[in-house]
N, CA and C atoms as a LAMMPS dump frame, in Angstrom:
ITEM: TIMESTEP
0
ITEM: NUMBER OF ATOMS
225
ITEM: BOX BOUNDS ff ff ff
-5.0000000000000000e+02 5.0000000000000000e+02
-5.0000000000000000e+02 5.0000000000000000e+02
-5.0000000000000000e+02 5.0000000000000000e+02
ITEM: ATOMS id mol type element x y z
1 1 1 N 378.595 -294.038 -273.71
2 1 2 C 377.295 -293.54 -273.77
3 1 3 C 376.712 -293.075 -272.579
4 2 1 N 376.197 -291.763 -272.384
5 2 2 C 375.654 -291.288 -271.22
6 2 3 C 374.728 -292.103 -270.607
7 3 1 N 374.628 -292.082 -269.175
8 3 2 C 373.542 -292.931 -268.633
9 3 3 C 372.398 -292.178 -268.741
10 4 1 N 371.085 -292.823 -268.364
11 4 2 C 369.825 -292.202 -268.416
12 4 3 C 369.229 -292.352 -267.321
13 5 1 N 368.671 -291.2 -266.663
14 5 2 C 367.785 -291.29 -265.43
15 5 3 C 366.499 -292.083 -265.661
16 6 1 N 365.803 -292.285 -264.665
17 6 2 C 364.401 -293.006 -264.94
18 6 3 C 363.506 -292.245 -265.572
19 7 1 N 363.645 -290.943 -265.501
20 7 2 C 362.747 -290.019 -266.471
21 7 3 C 363.014 -289.915 -267.969
22 8 1 N 364.004 -290.809 -268.368
23 8 2 C 364.492 -290.656 -269.889
24 8 3 C 365.347 -289.726 -270.349
25 9 1 N 365.851 -288.807 -269.447
26 9 2 C 366.665 -287.703 -269.497
27 9 3 C 368.206 -288.042 -269.343
28 10 1 N 369.124 -287.672 -270.147
29 10 2 C 370.472 -288.03 -269.844
30 10 3 C 370.99 -287.361 -268.41
31 11 1 N 371.933 -288.184 -267.653
32 11 2 C 372.346 -287.626 -266.587
33 11 3 C 373.602 -286.83 -266.801
34 12 1 N 373.703 -285.836 -266.088
35 12 2 C 374.802 -284.815 -266.294
36 12 3 C 375.653 -284.999 -265.211
37 13 1 N 377.007 -285.122 -265.779
38 13 2 C 378.119 -285.253 -264.742
39 13 3 C 378.951 -284.114 -264.716
40 14 1 N 379.105 -283.263 -263.622
41 14 2 C 380.131 -282.421 -263.466
42 14 3 C 381.507 -282.801 -262.955
43 15 1 N 382.224 -282.174 -263.432
44 15 2 C 383.77 -282.269 -263.223
45 15 3 C 384.563 -281.235 -263.055
46 16 1 N 385.617 -281.205 -262.236
47 16 2 C 386.597 -279.793 -261.906
48 16 3 C 387.79 -280.289 -262.716
49 17 1 N 387.829 -281.36 -263.343
50 17 2 C 389.107 -281.81 -264.185
51 17 3 C 389.206 -281.458 -265.742
52 18 1 N 387.799 -281.039 -266.056
53 18 2 C 388.034 -280.81 -267.532
54 18 3 C 387.418 -279.417 -267.809
55 19 1 N 387.875 -278.758 -268.833
56 19 2 C 386.903 -277.42 -269.207
57 19 3 C 386.728 -277.177 -270.659
58 20 1 N 385.557 -276.852 -270.925
59 20 2 C 385.022 -276.68 -272.369
60 20 3 C 385.356 -275.011 -272.79
61 21 1 N 386.23 -275.16 -273.942
62 21 2 C 386.478 -273.46 -274.233
63 21 3 C 385.865 -273.309 -275.8
64 22 1 N 384.845 -272.552 -275.752
65 22 2 C 384.152 -272.304 -276.928
66 22 3 C 384.896 -271.356 -277.949
67 23 1 N 385.069 -271.839 -279.274
68 23 2 C 385.804 -270.845 -280.27
69 23 3 C 384.747 -269.722 -280.633
70 24 1 N 385.272 -268.551 -281.152
71 24 2 C 384.591 -267.657 -281.886
72 24 3 C 384.025 -267.997 -283.241
73 25 1 N 382.939 -267.462 -283.464
74 25 2 C 382.306 -267.762 -284.55
75 25 3 C 382.88 -266.854 -285.77
76 26 1 N 384.211 -266.428 -285.834
77 26 2 C 384.614 -265.8 -286.836
78 26 3 C 385.877 -266.193 -287.47
79 27 1 N 385.853 -266.442 -288.593
80 27 2 C 387.171 -267.033 -289.205
81 27 3 C 388.488 -266.955 -288.734
82 28 1 N 389.222 -268.008 -288.342
83 28 2 C 390.713 -267.71 -287.719
84 28 3 C 391.711 -267.535 -289.036
85 29 1 N 391.261 -267.852 -290.124
86 29 2 C 392.132 -267.755 -291.454
87 29 3 C 391.751 -266.345 -292.073
88 30 1 N 390.554 -266.003 -292.222
89 30 2 C 390.512 -264.652 -293.092
90 30 3 C 389.835 -263.557 -292.2
91 31 1 N 389.321 -263.878 -291.168
92 31 2 C 388.555 -262.935 -290.31
93 31 3 C 387.115 -262.663 -290.502
94 32 1 N 386.569 -263.455 -291.532
95 32 2 C 385.181 -263.382 -291.927
96 32 3 C 383.984 -263.602 -290.975
97 33 1 N 383.208 -262.991 -290.558
98 33 2 C 381.928 -263.551 -289.749
99 33 3 C 380.862 -264.097 -290.598
100 34 1 N 381.191 -264.199 -291.847
101 34 2 C 380.39 -264.913 -292.439
102 34 3 C 380.526 -266.427 -292.259
103 35 1 N 379.783 -266.979 -291.291
104 35 2 C 380.161 -268.503 -290.886
105 35 3 C 379.059 -269.488 -290.782
106 36 1 N 378.887 -270.576 -290.822
107 36 2 C 378.002 -271.489 -290.528
108 36 3 C 378.451 -272.52 -289.917
109 37 1 N 377.687 -273.553 -289.765
110 37 2 C 378.106 -275.119 -289.026
111 37 3 C 377.7 -276.05 -290.047
112 38 1 N 378.61 -277.058 -290.082
113 38 2 C 378.25 -278.219 -290.866
114 38 3 C 378.854 -279.511 -290.19
115 39 1 N 378.596 -280.766 -290.565
116 39 2 C 379.312 -281.839 -290.225
117 39 3 C 380.64 -282.014 -291.044
118 40 1 N 381.661 -282.415 -290.191
119 40 2 C 382.953 -282.332 -290.95
120 40 3 C 383.58 -283.579 -290.776
121 41 1 N 384.12 -284.464 -291.763
122 41 2 C 384.774 -285.759 -291.516
123 41 3 C 386.23 -285.778 -291.02
124 42 1 N 386.669 -286.098 -290.074
125 42 2 C 387.919 -285.969 -289.228
126 42 3 C 388.523 -287.437 -289.672
127 43 1 N 387.964 -288.558 -290.37
128 43 2 C 388.561 -289.575 -290.815
129 43 3 C 388.315 -290.542 -289.992
130 44 1 N 388.475 -292.056 -290.483
131 44 2 C 388.159 -293.068 -289.76
132 44 3 C 386.596 -293.039 -289.378
133 45 1 N 385.656 -292.484 -290.016
134 45 2 C 384.309 -292.582 -289.675
135 45 3 C 383.82 -291.742 -288.676
136 46 1 N 384.666 -290.8 -288.216
137 46 2 C 384.401 -289.742 -287.118
138 46 3 C 383.951 -288.673 -287.827
139 47 1 N 382.801 -287.987 -287.26
140 47 2 C 382.436 -286.673 -287.773
141 47 3 C 382.344 -285.726 -286.591
142 48 1 N 382.446 -284.418 -286.947
143 48 2 C 382.417 -283.295 -285.754
144 48 3 C 381.631 -282.23 -286.63
145 49 1 N 380.49 -281.746 -285.617
146 49 2 C 379.996 -280.447 -285.948
147 49 3 C 381.134 -279.209 -285.76
148 50 1 N 381.262 -278.499 -286.894
149 50 2 C 382.585 -277.559 -286.836
150 50 3 C 381.797 -276.334 -287.47
151 51 1 N 382.549 -274.975 -287.344
152 51 2 C 382.308 -274.031 -287.948
153 51 3 C 382.659 -273.904 -289.32
154 52 1 N 382.143 -273.402 -290.483
155 52 2 C 382.703 -273.667 -291.738
156 52 3 C 382.702 -271.981 -292.187
157 53 1 N 383.815 -271.385 -292.774
158 53 2 C 383.767 -270.111 -293.497
159 53 3 C 383.056 -270.077 -294.766
160 54 1 N 382.182 -269.452 -294.927
161 54 2 C 381.662 -269.187 -296.145
162 54 3 C 382.423 -268.489 -297.509
163 55 1 N 383.471 -267.872 -296.722
164 55 2 C 384.047 -267.044 -297.629
165 55 3 C 385.436 -267.674 -298.044
166 56 1 N 386.083 -268.451 -297.234
167 56 2 C 387.348 -269.123 -297.768
168 56 3 C 387.239 -270.683 -297.543
169 57 1 N 386.187 -271.164 -296.675
170 57 2 C 385.996 -272.803 -296.668
171 57 3 C 386.73 -273.293 -295.342
172 58 1 N 387.397 -272.26 -294.643
173 58 2 C 388.151 -273.044 -293.466
174 58 3 C 387.113 -273.601 -292.344
175 59 1 N 387.465 -274.575 -291.899
176 59 2 C 386.843 -275.332 -290.803
177 59 3 C 387.575 -275.184 -289.498
178 60 1 N 386.749 -275.1 -288.425
179 60 2 C 387.373 -275.182 -287.054
180 60 3 C 386.331 -275.627 -286.178
181 61 1 N 386.624 -276.151 -284.948
182 61 2 C 385.726 -276.817 -284.025
183 61 3 C 384.899 -275.792 -283.39
184 62 1 N 383.61 -276.204 -282.931
185 62 2 C 382.852 -275.313 -282.244
186 62 3 C 383.809 -274.734 -280.748
187 63 1 N 384.467 -275.896 -280.192
188 63 2 C 385.159 -275.686 -279.126
189 63 3 C 386.121 -276.946 -278.923
190 64 1 N 386.95 -276.516 -277.663
191 64 2 C 387.889 -277.511 -277.528
192 64 3 C 387.606 -278.072 -276.026
193 65 1 N 388.255 -279.085 -275.604
194 65 2 C 388.194 -279.744 -274.188
195 65 3 C 389.421 -279.966 -273.924
196 66 1 N 389.715 -279.338 -272.509
197 66 2 C 390.943 -279.572 -272.038
198 66 3 C 391.27 -279.788 -270.643
199 67 1 N 392.102 -280.352 -270.221
200 67 2 C 392.356 -280.868 -268.792
201 67 3 C 392.643 -279.516 -268.016
202 68 1 N 391.696 -279.522 -266.811
203 68 2 C 391.886 -278.255 -266.012
204 68 3 C 391.804 -278.73 -264.654
205 69 1 N 393.044 -278.492 -264.079
206 69 2 C 393.171 -279.333 -262.636
207 69 3 C 392.897 -278.023 -261.812
208 70 1 N 391.787 -277.925 -261.046
209 70 2 C 391.348 -276.582 -260.172
210 70 3 C 392.151 -276.765 -258.862
211 71 1 N 392.486 -277.882 -258.477
212 71 2 C 393.001 -278.295 -257.052
213 71 3 C 394.676 -277.534 -257.392
214 72 1 N 395.314 -277.629 -258.653
215 72 2 C 396.44 -277.102 -258.895
216 72 3 C 396.4 -275.696 -259.176
217 73 1 N 395.427 -275.261 -259.621
218 73 2 C 395.297 -273.82 -259.825
219 73 3 C 395.19 -273.099 -258.387
220 74 1 N 394.561 -273.54 -257.444
221 74 2 C 394.454 -273.033 -256.041
222 74 3 C 395.5 -272.861 -255.493
223 75 1 N 396.72 -273.493 -255.596
224 75 2 C 397.89 -273.285 -255.072
225 75 3 C 398.59 -271.767 -255.174
């Protein structure tokens, strides 16, 4: 759970070790741009907001998070 400042707003932490990579809102299966978002059950009671293709029903995440070691990239 994120910590909260005295103002009641969540604190934001910056990191150089992780990177957020957003996905395109066009279906990777059929190429349709007719997509929306919905809650998708991942199993074990975990849900994620995902893009869902209105044409073929394929679902994919809004973004992925990956390790990104900027110190290594500078070498």
